[in-house]
mmCIF entry with sequence, helices, sheets and N, C-alpha, C, O atoms, coordinates in Angstrom:
data_MODEL
# 
_entry.id   MODEL 
# 
_entity.id                         1 
_entity.type                       polymer 
_entity.pdbx_number_of_molecules   1 
# 
_entity_poly.entity_id                      1 
_entity_poly.type                           'polypeptide(L)' 
_entity_poly.nstd_linkage                   no 
_entity_poly.nstd_monomer                   no 
_entity_poly.pdbx_seq_one_letter_code       MKRTLGGTSRKRKRTSGFRARMRNPDGQNVISARRRKGRYRLSVS 
_entity_poly.pdbx_seq_one_letter_code_can   MKRTLGGTSRKRKRTSGFRARMRNPDGQNVISARRRKGRYRLSVS 
_entity_poly.pdbx_strand_id                 A 
# 
loop_
_entity_poly_seq.entity_id 
_entity_poly_seq.num 
_entity_poly_seq.mon_id 
_entity_poly_seq.hetero 
1 1  MET n 
1 2  LYS n 
1 3  ARG n 
1 4  THR n 
1 5  LEU n 
1 6  GLY n 
1 7  GLY n 
1 8  THR n 
1 9  SER n 
1 10 ARG n 
1 11 LYS n 
1 12 ARG n 
1 13 LYS n 
1 14 ARG n 
1 15 THR n 
1 16 SER n 
1 17 GLY n 
1 18 PHE n 
1 19 ARG n 
1 20 ALA n 
1 21 ARG n 
1 22 MET n 
1 23 ARG n 
1 24 ASN n 
1 25 PRO n 
1 26 ASP n 
1 27 GLY n 
1 28 GLN n 
1 29 ASN n 
1 30 VAL n 
1 31 ILE n 
1 32 SER n 
1 33 ALA n 
1 34 ARG n 
1 35 ARG n 
1 36 ARG n 
1 37 LYS n 
1 38 GLY n 
1 39 ARG n 
1 40 TYR n 
1 41 ARG n 
1 42 LEU n 
1 43 SER n 
1 44 VAL n 
1 45 SER n 
# 
_struct_asym.id          A 
_struct_asym.entity_id   1 
# 
loop_
_struct_conf.conf_type_id 
_struct_conf.id 
_struct_conf.pdbx_PDB_helix_id 
_struct_conf.beg_label_comp_id 
_struct_conf.beg_label_asym_id 
_struct_conf.beg_label_seq_id 
_struct_conf.pdbx_beg_PDB_ins_code 
_struct_conf.end_label_comp_id 
_struct_conf.end_label_asym_id 
_struct_conf.end_label_seq_id 
_struct_conf.pdbx_end_PDB_ins_code 
_struct_conf.beg_auth_comp_id 
_struct_conf.beg_auth_asym_id 
_struct_conf.beg_auth_seq_id 
_struct_conf.end_auth_comp_id 
_struct_conf.end_auth_asym_id 
_struct_conf.end_auth_seq_id 
_struct_conf.pdbx_PDB_helix_class 
_struct_conf.details 
_struct_conf.pdbx_PDB_helix_length 
HELX_P HELX_P1 AA1 SER A 9  ? SER A 16 ? SER A 9  SER A 16 1 ? 8  
HELX_P HELX_P2 AA2 PHE A 18 ? MET A 22 ? PHE A 18 MET A 22 1 ? 5  
HELX_P HELX_P3 AA3 PRO A 25 ? LYS A 37 ? PRO A 25 LYS A 37 1 ? 13 
# 
_struct_conf_type.id          HELX_P 
_struct_conf_type.criteria    ? 
_struct_conf_type.reference   ? 
# 
loop_
_atom_site.group_PDB 
_atom_site.id 
_atom_site.type_symbol 
_atom_site.label_atom_id 
_atom_site.label_alt_id 
_atom_site.label_comp_id 
_atom_site.label_asym_id 
_atom_site.label_entity_id 
_atom_site.label_seq_id 
_atom_site.pdbx_PDB_ins_code 
_atom_site.Cartn_x 
_atom_site.Cartn_y 
_atom_site.Cartn_z 
_atom_site.occupancy 
_atom_site.B_iso_or_equiv 
_atom_site.pdbx_formal_charge 
_atom_site.auth_seq_id 
_atom_site.auth_comp_id 
_atom_site.auth_asym_id 
_atom_site.auth_atom_id 
_atom_site.pdbx_PDB_model_num 
ATOM 1   N N  . MET A 1 1  ? -7.525  88.828  -11.382 1.00 0.00 ? 1  MET A N  1 
ATOM 2   C CA . MET A 1 1  ? -8.294  88.910  -12.622 1.00 0.00 ? 1  MET A CA 1 
ATOM 3   C C  . MET A 1 1  ? -9.546  89.776  -12.415 1.00 0.00 ? 1  MET A C  1 
ATOM 4   O O  . MET A 1 1  ? -10.135 89.800  -11.335 1.00 0.00 ? 1  MET A O  1 
ATOM 5   N N  . LYS A 1 2  ? -9.920  90.467  -13.459 1.00 0.00 ? 2  LYS A N  1 
ATOM 6   C CA . LYS A 1 2  ? -11.049 91.368  -13.364 1.00 0.00 ? 2  LYS A CA 1 
ATOM 7   C C  . LYS A 1 2  ? -12.376 90.627  -13.537 1.00 0.00 ? 2  LYS A C  1 
ATOM 8   O O  . LYS A 1 2  ? -12.486 89.705  -14.345 1.00 0.00 ? 2  LYS A O  1 
ATOM 9   N N  . ARG A 1 3  ? -13.373 91.044  -12.769 1.00 0.00 ? 3  ARG A N  1 
ATOM 10  C CA . ARG A 1 3  ? -14.702 90.440  -12.913 1.00 0.00 ? 3  ARG A CA 1 
ATOM 11  C C  . ARG A 1 3  ? -15.439 91.072  -14.085 1.00 0.00 ? 3  ARG A C  1 
ATOM 12  O O  . ARG A 1 3  ? -15.189 92.227  -14.430 1.00 0.00 ? 3  ARG A O  1 
ATOM 13  N N  . THR A 1 4  ? -16.342 90.322  -14.693 1.00 0.00 ? 4  THR A N  1 
ATOM 14  C CA . THR A 1 4  ? -17.073 90.847  -15.847 1.00 0.00 ? 4  THR A CA 1 
ATOM 15  C C  . THR A 1 4  ? -18.441 91.379  -15.437 1.00 0.00 ? 4  THR A C  1 
ATOM 16  O O  . THR A 1 4  ? -19.301 91.621  -16.284 1.00 0.00 ? 4  THR A O  1 
ATOM 17  N N  . LEU A 1 5  ? -18.635 91.559  -14.138 1.00 0.00 ? 5  LEU A N  1 
ATOM 18  C CA . LEU A 1 5  ? -19.951 91.948  -13.639 1.00 0.00 ? 5  LEU A CA 1 
ATOM 19  C C  . LEU A 1 5  ? -20.108 93.461  -13.512 1.00 0.00 ? 5  LEU A C  1 
ATOM 20  O O  . LEU A 1 5  ? -21.109 93.946  -12.985 1.00 0.00 ? 5  LEU A O  1 
ATOM 21  N N  . GLY A 1 6  ? -19.104 94.208  -14.002 1.00 0.00 ? 6  GLY A N  1 
ATOM 22  C CA . GLY A 1 6  ? -19.087 95.647  -13.779 1.00 0.00 ? 6  GLY A CA 1 
ATOM 23  C C  . GLY A 1 6  ? -20.270 96.402  -14.346 1.00 0.00 ? 6  GLY A C  1 
ATOM 24  O O  . GLY A 1 6  ? -20.717 97.379  -13.745 1.00 0.00 ? 6  GLY A O  1 
ATOM 25  N N  . GLY A 1 7  ? -20.788 95.979  -15.482 1.00 0.00 ? 7  GLY A N  1 
ATOM 26  C CA . GLY A 1 7  ? -21.898 96.680  -16.093 1.00 0.00 ? 7  GLY A CA 1 
ATOM 27  C C  . GLY A 1 7  ? -21.415 97.836  -16.936 1.00 0.00 ? 7  GLY A C  1 
ATOM 28  O O  . GLY A 1 7  ? -20.739 98.730  -16.426 1.00 0.00 ? 7  GLY A O  1 
ATOM 29  N N  . THR A 1 8  ? -21.745 97.838  -18.212 1.00 0.00 ? 8  THR A N  1 
ATOM 30  C CA . THR A 1 8  ? -21.290 98.913  -19.077 1.00 0.00 ? 8  THR A CA 1 
ATOM 31  C C  . THR A 1 8  ? -22.440 99.869  -19.330 1.00 0.00 ? 8  THR A C  1 
ATOM 32  O O  . THR A 1 8  ? -23.532 99.462  -19.725 1.00 0.00 ? 8  THR A O  1 
ATOM 33  N N  . SER A 1 9  ? -22.176 101.149 -19.095 1.00 0.00 ? 9  SER A N  1 
ATOM 34  C CA . SER A 1 9  ? -23.235 102.141 -19.211 1.00 0.00 ? 9  SER A CA 1 
ATOM 35  C C  . SER A 1 9  ? -23.673 102.327 -20.651 1.00 0.00 ? 9  SER A C  1 
ATOM 36  O O  . SER A 1 9  ? -24.839 102.637 -20.896 1.00 0.00 ? 9  SER A O  1 
ATOM 37  N N  . ARG A 1 10 ? -22.782 102.150 -21.605 1.00 0.00 ? 10 ARG A N  1 
ATOM 38  C CA . ARG A 1 10 ? -23.151 102.320 -23.011 1.00 0.00 ? 10 ARG A CA 1 
ATOM 39  C C  . ARG A 1 10 ? -24.166 101.259 -23.423 1.00 0.00 ? 10 ARG A C  1 
ATOM 40  O O  . ARG A 1 10 ? -25.185 101.562 -24.043 1.00 0.00 ? 10 ARG A O  1 
ATOM 41  N N  . LYS A 1 11 ? -23.869 100.011 -23.068 1.00 0.00 ? 11 LYS A N  1 
ATOM 42  C CA . LYS A 1 11 ? -24.775 98.903  -23.387 1.00 0.00 ? 11 LYS A CA 1 
ATOM 43  C C  . LYS A 1 11 ? -26.134 99.102  -22.709 1.00 0.00 ? 11 LYS A C  1 
ATOM 44  O O  . LYS A 1 11 ? -27.183 98.865  -23.308 1.00 0.00 ? 11 LYS A O  1 
ATOM 45  N N  . ARG A 1 12 ? -26.090 99.538  -21.458 1.00 0.00 ? 12 ARG A N  1 
ATOM 46  C CA . ARG A 1 12 ? -27.315 99.732  -20.685 1.00 0.00 ? 12 ARG A CA 1 
ATOM 47  C C  . ARG A 1 12 ? -28.193 100.805 -21.316 1.00 0.00 ? 12 ARG A C  1 
ATOM 48  O O  . ARG A 1 12 ? -29.409 100.644 -21.417 1.00 0.00 ? 12 ARG A O  1 
ATOM 49  N N  . LYS A 1 13 ? -27.566 101.901 -21.738 1.00 0.00 ? 13 LYS A N  1 
ATOM 50  C CA . LYS A 1 13 ? -28.323 102.984 -22.350 1.00 0.00 ? 13 LYS A CA 1 
ATOM 51  C C  . LYS A 1 13 ? -28.834 102.598 -23.727 1.00 0.00 ? 13 LYS A C  1 
ATOM 52  O O  . LYS A 1 13 ? -29.923 103.006 -24.130 1.00 0.00 ? 13 LYS A O  1 
ATOM 53  N N  . ARG A 1 14 ? -28.048 101.812 -24.447 1.00 0.00 ? 14 ARG A N  1 
ATOM 54  C CA . ARG A 1 14 ? -28.456 101.415 -25.795 1.00 0.00 ? 14 ARG A CA 1 
ATOM 55  C C  . ARG A 1 14 ? -29.647 100.473 -25.770 1.00 0.00 ? 14 ARG A C  1 
ATOM 56  O O  . ARG A 1 14 ? -30.490 100.508 -26.666 1.00 0.00 ? 14 ARG A O  1 
ATOM 57  N N  . THR A 1 15 ? -29.718 99.633  -24.746 1.00 0.00 ? 15 THR A N  1 
ATOM 58  C CA . THR A 1 15 ? -30.812 98.662  -24.700 1.00 0.00 ? 15 THR A CA 1 
ATOM 59  C C  . THR A 1 15 ? -32.021 99.193  -23.953 1.00 0.00 ? 15 THR A C  1 
ATOM 60  O O  . THR A 1 15 ? -33.155 98.971  -24.379 1.00 0.00 ? 15 THR A O  1 
ATOM 61  N N  . SER A 1 16 ? -31.802 99.892  -22.847 1.00 0.00 ? 16 SER A N  1 
ATOM 62  C CA . SER A 1 16 ? -32.950 100.312 -22.039 1.00 0.00 ? 16 SER A CA 1 
ATOM 63  C C  . SER A 1 16 ? -32.948 101.800 -21.722 1.00 0.00 ? 16 SER A C  1 
ATOM 64  O O  . SER A 1 16 ? -33.541 102.227 -20.732 1.00 0.00 ? 16 SER A O  1 
ATOM 65  N N  . GLY A 1 17 ? -32.281 102.594 -22.561 1.00 0.00 ? 17 GLY A N  1 
ATOM 66  C CA . GLY A 1 17 ? -32.303 104.041 -22.397 1.00 0.00 ? 17 GLY A CA 1 
ATOM 67  C C  . GLY A 1 17 ? -33.590 104.627 -22.965 1.00 0.00 ? 17 GLY A C  1 
ATOM 68  O O  . GLY A 1 17 ? -34.379 103.921 -23.593 1.00 0.00 ? 17 GLY A O  1 
ATOM 69  N N  . PHE A 1 18 ? -33.796 105.915 -22.742 1.00 0.00 ? 18 PHE A N  1 
ATOM 70  C CA . PHE A 1 18 ? -35.029 106.569 -23.179 1.00 0.00 ? 18 PHE A CA 1 
ATOM 71  C C  . PHE A 1 18 ? -35.194 106.517 -24.697 1.00 0.00 ? 18 PHE A C  1 
ATOM 72  O O  . PHE A 1 18 ? -36.273 106.206 -25.202 1.00 0.00 ? 18 PHE A O  1 
ATOM 73  N N  . ARG A 1 19 ? -34.112 106.827 -25.421 1.00 0.00 ? 19 ARG A N  1 
ATOM 74  C CA . ARG A 1 19 ? -34.216 106.865 -26.882 1.00 0.00 ? 19 ARG A CA 1 
ATOM 75  C C  . ARG A 1 19 ? -34.409 105.480 -27.464 1.00 0.00 ? 19 ARG A C  1 
ATOM 76  O O  . ARG A 1 19 ? -35.067 105.318 -28.491 1.00 0.00 ? 19 ARG A O  1 
ATOM 77  N N  . ALA A 1 20 ? -33.839 104.487 -26.814 1.00 0.00 ? 20 ALA A N  1 
ATOM 78  C CA . ALA A 1 20 ? -34.031 103.103 -27.256 1.00 0.00 ? 20 ALA A CA 1 
ATOM 79  C C  . ALA A 1 20 ? -35.484 102.687 -27.060 1.00 0.00 ? 20 ALA A C  1 
ATOM 80  O O  . ALA A 1 20 ? -36.044 101.969 -27.889 1.00 0.00 ? 20 ALA A O  1 
ATOM 81  N N  . ARG A 1 21 ? -36.096 103.136 -25.964 1.00 0.00 ? 21 ARG A N  1 
ATOM 82  C CA . ARG A 1 21 ? -37.493 102.816 -25.694 1.00 0.00 ? 21 ARG A CA 1 
ATOM 83  C C  . ARG A 1 21 ? -38.427 103.483 -26.705 1.00 0.00 ? 21 ARG A C  1 
ATOM 84  O O  . ARG A 1 21 ? -39.397 102.879 -27.165 1.00 0.00 ? 21 ARG A O  1 
ATOM 85  N N  . MET A 1 22 ? -38.117 104.742 -27.044 1.00 0.00 ? 22 MET A N  1 
ATOM 86  C CA . MET A 1 22 ? -38.990 105.481 -27.951 1.00 0.00 ? 22 MET A CA 1 
ATOM 87  C C  . MET A 1 22 ? -38.875 104.985 -29.393 1.00 0.00 ? 22 MET A C  1 
ATOM 88  O O  . MET A 1 22 ? -39.670 105.373 -30.249 1.00 0.00 ? 22 MET A O  1 
ATOM 89  N N  . ARG A 1 23 ? -37.898 104.139 -29.656 1.00 0.00 ? 23 ARG A N  1 
ATOM 90  C CA . ARG A 1 23 ? -37.654 103.690 -31.024 1.00 0.00 ? 23 ARG A CA 1 
ATOM 91  C C  . ARG A 1 23 ? -38.767 102.800 -31.574 1.00 0.00 ? 23 ARG A C  1 
ATOM 92  O O  . ARG A 1 23 ? -39.031 102.830 -32.776 1.00 0.00 ? 23 ARG A O  1 
ATOM 93  N N  . ASN A 1 24 ? -39.417 102.017 -30.732 1.00 0.00 ? 24 ASN A N  1 
ATOM 94  C CA . ASN A 1 24 ? -40.498 101.161 -31.235 1.00 0.00 ? 24 ASN A CA 1 
ATOM 95  C C  . ASN A 1 24 ? -41.743 101.286 -30.352 1.00 0.00 ? 24 ASN A C  1 
ATOM 96  O O  . ASN A 1 24 ? -41.648 101.740 -29.212 1.00 0.00 ? 24 ASN A O  1 
ATOM 97  N N  . PRO A 1 25 ? -42.899 100.889 -30.867 1.00 0.00 ? 25 PRO A N  1 
ATOM 98  C CA . PRO A 1 25 ? -44.178 101.079 -30.165 1.00 0.00 ? 25 PRO A CA 1 
ATOM 99  C C  . PRO A 1 25 ? -44.234 100.423 -28.786 1.00 0.00 ? 25 PRO A C  1 
ATOM 100 O O  . PRO A 1 25 ? -44.812 100.985 -27.856 1.00 0.00 ? 25 PRO A O  1 
ATOM 101 N N  . ASP A 1 26 ? -43.640 99.243  -28.650 1.00 0.00 ? 26 ASP A N  1 
ATOM 102 C CA . ASP A 1 26 ? -43.671 98.559  -27.356 1.00 0.00 ? 26 ASP A CA 1 
ATOM 103 C C  . ASP A 1 26 ? -42.910 99.342  -26.293 1.00 0.00 ? 26 ASP A C  1 
ATOM 104 O O  . ASP A 1 26 ? -43.335 99.434  -25.141 1.00 0.00 ? 26 ASP A O  1 
ATOM 105 N N  . GLY A 1 27 ? -41.780 99.901  -26.703 1.00 0.00 ? 27 GLY A N  1 
ATOM 106 C CA . GLY A 1 27 ? -40.997 100.713 -25.779 1.00 0.00 ? 27 GLY A CA 1 
ATOM 107 C C  . GLY A 1 27 ? -41.743 101.978 -25.396 1.00 0.00 ? 27 GLY A C  1 
ATOM 108 O O  . GLY A 1 27 ? -41.658 102.433 -24.256 1.00 0.00 ? 27 GLY A O  1 
ATOM 109 N N  . GLN A 1 28 ? -42.475 102.548 -26.347 1.00 0.00 ? 28 GLN A N  1 
ATOM 110 C CA . GLN A 1 28 ? -43.281 103.729 -26.071 1.00 0.00 ? 28 GLN A CA 1 
ATOM 111 C C  . GLN A 1 28 ? -44.377 103.399 -25.076 1.00 0.00 ? 28 GLN A C  1 
ATOM 112 O O  . GLN A 1 28 ? -44.719 104.221 -24.225 1.00 0.00 ? 28 GLN A O  1 
ATOM 113 N N  . ASN A 1 29 ? -44.935 102.183 -25.182 1.00 0.00 ? 29 ASN A N  1 
ATOM 114 C CA . ASN A 1 29 ? -45.932 101.739 -24.207 1.00 0.00 ? 29 ASN A CA 1 
ATOM 115 C C  . ASN A 1 29 ? -45.333 101.655 -22.812 1.00 0.00 ? 29 ASN A C  1 
ATOM 116 O O  . ASN A 1 29 ? -45.978 102.001 -21.822 1.00 0.00 ? 29 ASN A O  1 
ATOM 117 N N  . VAL A 1 30 ? -44.091 101.189 -22.749 1.00 0.00 ? 30 VAL A N  1 
ATOM 118 C CA . VAL A 1 30 ? -43.395 101.090 -21.462 1.00 0.00 ? 30 VAL A CA 1 
ATOM 119 C C  . VAL A 1 30 ? -43.267 102.474 -20.826 1.00 0.00 ? 30 VAL A C  1 
ATOM 120 O O  . VAL A 1 30 ? -43.569 102.656 -19.646 1.00 0.00 ? 30 VAL A O  1 
ATOM 121 N N  . ILE A 1 31 ? -42.818 103.443 -21.621 1.00 0.00 ? 31 ILE A N  1 
ATOM 122 C CA . ILE A 1 31 ? -42.626 104.804 -21.114 1.00 0.00 ? 31 ILE A CA 1 
ATOM 123 C C  . ILE A 1 31 ? -43.951 105.407 -20.661 1.00 0.00 ? 31 ILE A C  1 
ATOM 124 O O  . ILE A 1 31 ? -44.027 106.025 -19.599 1.00 0.00 ? 31 ILE A O  1 
ATOM 125 N N  . SER A 1 32 ? -45.004 105.224 -21.477 1.00 0.00 ? 32 SER A N  1 
ATOM 126 C CA . SER A 1 32 ? -46.295 105.811 -21.122 1.00 0.00 ? 32 SER A CA 1 
ATOM 127 C C  . SER A 1 32 ? -46.889 105.136 -19.891 1.00 0.00 ? 32 SER A C  1 
ATOM 128 O O  . SER A 1 32 ? -47.557 105.789 -19.090 1.00 0.00 ? 32 SER A O  1 
ATOM 129 N N  . ALA A 1 33 ? -46.653 103.836 -19.733 1.00 0.00 ? 33 ALA A N  1 
ATOM 130 C CA . ALA A 1 33 ? -47.135 103.127 -18.546 1.00 0.00 ? 33 ALA A CA 1 
ATOM 131 C C  . ALA A 1 33 ? -46.433 103.655 -17.297 1.00 0.00 ? 33 ALA A C  1 
ATOM 132 O O  . ALA A 1 33 ? -47.056 103.824 -16.249 1.00 0.00 ? 33 ALA A O  1 
ATOM 133 N N  . ARG A 1 34 ? -45.135 103.914 -17.418 1.00 0.00 ? 34 ARG A N  1 
ATOM 134 C CA . ARG A 1 34 ? -44.378 104.437 -16.281 1.00 0.00 ? 34 ARG A CA 1 
ATOM 135 C C  . ARG A 1 34 ? -44.788 105.874 -15.981 1.00 0.00 ? 34 ARG A C  1 
ATOM 136 O O  . ARG A 1 34 ? -44.765 106.294 -14.824 1.00 0.00 ? 34 ARG A O  1 
ATOM 137 N N  . ARG A 1 35 ? -45.167 106.640 -17.022 1.00 0.00 ? 35 ARG A N  1 
ATOM 138 C CA . ARG A 1 35 ? -45.686 107.995 -16.813 1.00 0.00 ? 35 ARG A CA 1 
ATOM 139 C C  . ARG A 1 35 ? -47.009 107.938 -16.055 1.00 0.00 ? 35 ARG A C  1 
ATOM 140 O O  . ARG A 1 35 ? -47.223 108.689 -15.103 1.00 0.00 ? 35 ARG A O  1 
ATOM 141 N N  . ARG A 1 36 ? -47.902 107.030 -16.491 1.00 0.00 ? 36 ARG A N  1 
ATOM 142 C CA . ARG A 1 36 ? -49.202 106.869 -15.838 1.00 0.00 ? 36 ARG A CA 1 
ATOM 143 C C  . ARG A 1 36 ? -49.044 106.503 -14.371 1.00 0.00 ? 36 ARG A C  1 
ATOM 144 O O  . ARG A 1 36 ? -49.758 107.010 -13.505 1.00 0.00 ? 36 ARG A O  1 
ATOM 145 N N  . LYS A 1 37 ? -48.105 105.622 -14.115 1.00 0.00 ? 37 LYS A N  1 
ATOM 146 C CA . LYS A 1 37 ? -47.878 105.144 -12.752 1.00 0.00 ? 37 LYS A CA 1 
ATOM 147 C C  . LYS A 1 37 ? -47.245 106.224 -11.880 1.00 0.00 ? 37 LYS A C  1 
ATOM 148 O O  . LYS A 1 37 ? -47.309 106.164 -10.652 1.00 0.00 ? 37 LYS A O  1 
ATOM 149 N N  . GLY A 1 38 ? -46.628 107.219 -12.539 1.00 0.00 ? 38 GLY A N  1 
ATOM 150 C CA . GLY A 1 38 ? -46.013 108.315 -11.802 1.00 0.00 ? 38 GLY A CA 1 
ATOM 151 C C  . GLY A 1 38 ? -44.603 108.004 -11.338 1.00 0.00 ? 38 GLY A C  1 
ATOM 152 O O  . GLY A 1 38 ? -44.169 108.452 -10.277 1.00 0.00 ? 38 GLY A O  1 
ATOM 153 N N  . ARG A 1 39 ? -43.905 107.240 -12.139 1.00 0.00 ? 39 ARG A N  1 
ATOM 154 C CA . ARG A 1 39 ? -42.525 106.885 -11.794 1.00 0.00 ? 39 ARG A CA 1 
ATOM 155 C C  . ARG A 1 39 ? -41.645 108.120 -11.842 1.00 0.00 ? 39 ARG A C  1 
ATOM 156 O O  . ARG A 1 39 ? -41.798 108.979 -12.710 1.00 0.00 ? 39 ARG A O  1 
ATOM 157 N N  . TYR A 1 40 ? -40.707 108.194 -10.878 1.00 0.00 ? 40 TYR A N  1 
ATOM 158 C CA . TYR A 1 40 ? -39.755 109.307 -10.864 1.00 0.00 ? 40 TYR A CA 1 
ATOM 159 C C  . TYR A 1 40 ? -38.791 109.161 -12.026 1.00 0.00 ? 40 TYR A C  1 
ATOM 160 O O  . TYR A 1 40 ? -38.458 110.146 -12.686 1.00 0.00 ? 40 TYR A O  1 
ATOM 161 N N  . ARG A 1 41 ? -38.333 107.926 -12.286 1.00 0.00 ? 41 ARG A N  1 
ATOM 162 C CA . ARG A 1 41 ? -37.439 107.652 -13.418 1.00 0.00 ? 41 ARG A CA 1 
ATOM 163 C C  . ARG A 1 41 ? -38.209 106.897 -14.482 1.00 0.00 ? 41 ARG A C  1 
ATOM 164 O O  . ARG A 1 41 ? -38.759 105.829 -14.213 1.00 0.00 ? 41 ARG A O  1 
ATOM 165 N N  . LEU A 1 42 ? -38.253 107.440 -15.683 1.00 0.00 ? 42 LEU A N  1 
ATOM 166 C CA . LEU A 1 42 ? -38.944 106.759 -16.776 1.00 0.00 ? 42 LEU A CA 1 
ATOM 167 C C  . LEU A 1 42 ? -38.069 105.692 -17.400 1.00 0.00 ? 42 LEU A C  1 
ATOM 168 O O  . LEU A 1 42 ? -38.559 104.649 -17.832 1.00 0.00 ? 42 LEU A O  1 
ATOM 169 N N  . SER A 1 43 ? -36.759 105.957 -17.446 1.00 0.00 ? 43 SER A N  1 
ATOM 170 C CA . SER A 1 43 ? -35.815 104.986 -18.001 1.00 0.00 ? 43 SER A CA 1 
ATOM 171 C C  . SER A 1 43 ? -34.469 105.202 -17.323 1.00 0.00 ? 43 SER A C  1 
ATOM 172 O O  . SER A 1 43 ? -34.330 106.073 -16.464 1.00 0.00 ? 43 SER A O  1 
ATOM 173 N N  . VAL A 1 44 ? -33.479 104.404 -17.714 1.00 0.00 ? 44 VAL A N  1 
ATOM 174 C CA . VAL A 1 44 ? -32.186 104.490 -17.036 1.00 0.00 ? 44 VAL A CA 1 
ATOM 175 C C  . VAL A 1 44 ? -31.425 105.767 -17.343 1.00 0.00 ? 44 VAL A C  1 
ATOM 176 O O  . VAL A 1 44 ? -30.670 106.259 -16.504 1.00 0.00 ? 44 VAL A O  1 
ATOM 177 N N  . SER A 1 45 ? -31.620 106.315 -18.560 1.00 0.00 ? 45 SER A N  1 
ATOM 178 C CA . SER A 1 45 ? -30.848 107.512 -18.908 1.00 0.00 ? 45 SER A CA 1 
ATOM 179 C C  . SER A 1 45 ? -31.631 108.783 -18.611 1.00 0.00 ? 45 SER A C  1 
ATOM 180 O O  . SER A 1 45 ? -31.132 109.884 -18.844 1.00 0.00 ? 45 SER A O  1 
# 
């Protein structure tokens, strides 16, 4: 039987992708905080 732990990239991008983050002010705060911190990856996508 197949495990359900595989992780779906579509779901991941829809919930925590860059465009999903930019959709509302809180997500924009997340992106700007990660920019300030100097993160190499701002989001998963």
